[in-house]
Structures are given as C-alpha cells and as structure tokens.
N, C-alpha and C positions, 0 to 999 in steps of 0.2 A: 390379705392374710388375717387382718383384724376381724373381718367378717366370719372367717372360720372359727376364730377364738370365741367370738360372740355366740355363734351357733352351738359350739361345744359347751359353753357356760350355760346357755339357755336349756340345752338338753339335760345337763347335770342337775340344774335347778328344778326342772320338771320331774326328773326321776326321784330326787331326794324328797320333793314335796309330796309326790304320789306315795312313796314308800312310808314316809312319816304319817301321812293321813291314814293309810291302810293300817299301820301299826296302832295308831290311836283308836281307830274304829274297832279293831279286834280286841283291844284291851278294855274297851268300854270307857275311854277317857272322853270327857265333855269337850265339845267344840273341836273336832278333828280338822276343820277347815283352817285352823290357825297355822297348819303346816305350810301354808302358802305365803304367809306374811313374814318378812325377814327376821325381826327380833322376836316376834310372837312364837315362831317355831322353836326357839330355845326354851321359852316358857312352857310350851307344849311338851318338849322333851323332859323337862323337870317334872311335869305332872304325870307323865307316863312312868317315869322312873321312881316316882314317889319321893322326890327330893324337895327341899324348901324352895320357894319361889325366888328368894334372894340370890340363889345360885346363878341366876341369869346375869347378875352383875359380875360374878367371877369369870364368866365366859368372855369378858372384855379385857381381862388383865393378861398381858403377855406371859407365856409359859405356864401360868396357872390354868389358862383355858385348855391346854392340852390335857392336863390331869383331870380337870372337871369333865371334859368331853368324854374321856375314856370311862370315868365313873358313871356318867349319864348313860352311855351306851351299854355298860354292864347292867345297869338297872333296867334298861329297856329290854335287854335280852332276858333277864330274869322275869320281867313282866309277861313276856311271851313264852315262859317256861322253857327257855333255851339255856345252855350253859353260859355263865357270866363271862368266861374267857373270850367270847365272841366280841365283847366290847374292846378288848385289847387289840384285836385284829383291825380296829379302825385306824391304828397307827401305820399299818402296812399299806403301801400305795395302791395296789390293785384290789386287795381284800376290802378296802374301805368303800368300794363300789359294790362288791358282792354281798357283804354282810347285811346292809339295810334291806336289800332285796330278799335275802334269805329269811330275815326276821319278819318281813311283811307278807311274803307270799307262800311261806311253808305252813304246814298244819301244826 
C-alpha cells in the first residue's frame, strides 16, 4: 500500500513541477527549472506572482502558509491574465489539481 502512496506522491510532484515550470516559462520568469527543487519552487512562485522573496519564510509558518499560498496563487493567476479568484480555488480539494493545469496549459 505504501508503494501506491509513493507513486501517487511522485505523480503529483511531477505534475506540479511541470505546471509551475510551464507557468514560469509563459510569464517570462527567469530560471523556470527551479520548479523541480522543493524549496526553490516556492521562491519561483514568489517571483512569478511578483511578491517579495522573504515570503518564502512565511510559507513555513503554520496557518500563515495557507493565506500566503492563496495570495501567491492569486498573483500567479493574474500574471497569466486569468481571474485572481482562481487562487482561492487552491483551497478546494479537487480544484487544487485542476487550477495549476488550467493556468499552465490554457491560452
């Protein structure tokens, strides 16, 4: 059973890395390959959303990280010229899988 969980984790990690790298490429952000490095991907999200770099630290504070993540995804949606409310959908369990794909692969 743990092998199944590991496979699901690996698939989700690859999906999120690919979507974040694609979003970074489409927004013209430097170093889109940072999407594949665990803490550096939060730094990349801050750069895409045009937020200060020190917000990476806020992502490690419990409960604050939820608010910061929503704000970052709202900024990422705006960077892709999409409605900012898509960032709020990252709180909804199934939508948080669909929204990054929509931001990455839509025109």
